[in-house]
Each structure stands twice: as C-alpha cells, then as structure tokens.
N, C-alpha and C positions, 0 to 999 in steps of 0.2 A: 465433552467440549474442553479444550485447553484454552486458557485465557492468558495472554501476555500483555501487561500494561506497560506504559512508557516509564522506563527507569526501574520499575518493580515488576519482575517477571512473574510474581505471584498474584498481581492485581488483576481484576476483571474489568474488561471494557465491554459494556453491553452493546449489542447490535440490535437495533429496533426491528419490528416486524416489517417496516417499509424496506423493500429490497434495495433501494438506492441504485447504484450502478453495478451491473453484473457484466463481467468481461473475461475473456481468455487472453493470455499473453505468454511470452517465453521468459524464463529466468535468464538474465544475462549477467556477465561479469564486467565490472568497470574497474580497470586497473588504476591504481593511484599509489600513494605510499603504502596502503594495505589494500588487498582486493575487496571490493564491495559487490554485493549481488543485489540486483533490482529486478522487479517484474515490469516488463514493458506494457504500458497502457496503449491500446490501439488509438490511432489518430482521431477517429470519429468520437470515441468515448472521451478522449482528452478534450476535444472541442466542447462536448456537453458538460464536462466537469468545469472547464474554464468559465463557461457561461453561468452555471449554477453557483460558482464560487466567487463571482464578481464582488469585489469589496471585502472578501474574507481572506484573500491571499496576502502573504507577508514575504517580501523579497522574492516573489514568484512561487513560493511554496504554499501548499494548501493542506491544512490539518484534516486528517481523515481517520475513520475507524474502518478496519479491514477484517474480512474473514476469508481465510484460505483453508479449505478442508474443515477440520474441527478446531482451528486456532483463530482466536480473535486478538487483534492488537491495534494499537494506536500509533500513528506515524504522521509524517508530512510528505506529500508528493513533491518530487523534484522536477522542475521543467527541464527538458532537453530536446532540442531540435523540433520545437513546436508540439511536443507530446509530453506526457508525464511519465515518471518512473516511480514505482513503489519500492522503497528500501526494504529489503528482506533481512532482518536481524538474524544473527546466528541462532538465537533461541527459536525463532519461527522456522528457520530452515531445518533445524534438528527435529523439532516437534512434528513436522510434516514430511521429513525425508526429502527435502527439495534439493535438487542438483542443478547446476548450470546447464542450460539447454532444454530443461524440462518445460513442458507446456502446462500451465496452471489456469484454474478458473478462480476468480476472486469476486467478492461482493464488497463494495466500497460505499461508505456514507461520508458526507461532509461532517466535520466535527467542529465545535467551537474552539477558537484559539485559546490556548492556556498560557 
C-alpha cells in the first residue's frame, strides 16, 4: 500500500473498513495555467456524496480520503456542472501509472475538514 498525505507525501491517510463510496470514472485533463488531472465522479454518486456531506462542504468543496489502486490520499472534491471531480496529484498519478483518459475505480470516504 502506498500512502500519500496532504502536503507530506510520506504521510499515511488511513481508510476505514467502511467502504464509503465506490465508483468508476475517467481521468480527465482540465487546462488552466497548468494542466490539472481529475477523476470524474458519476452524477448519481455525486448526488449521494452531496447528501452525505451536507453541512461539511466549504465553498462547495468536500474533504475526502480516497483510495485508488494501492494508493491512499486525502484531498477535497471540486464541484463542476452538478458533479464532483477528484483532483489527482502528480504523486498519485505516478504511483498508480494514471494517464488521461484512463478508466479508474476509487473508494472515497468523507473526511473531517482540517
């Protein structure tokens, strides 16, 4: 298991035995001043997360703990067009060999805001 924590890539973010939300989506590129890569959360799963996170969101973002493959990390979901996007840091993409357009399966849990 590879663990990548917020700000400290050597940190461990535990994922509890509760499976939380499990979904599959596509890694997409969002062009800006620098290219960013996100995992699209399906609309139905986004609706479920929004309901479960009511009162925990901050400026529309939701703090989460995510597992993709063997890599655990903490991040915040970004809202876009009524759905959520999971930011995929370079360290996560390298650890899992993630490419834009690749289909991924993720496990996601709500995390306390820090």
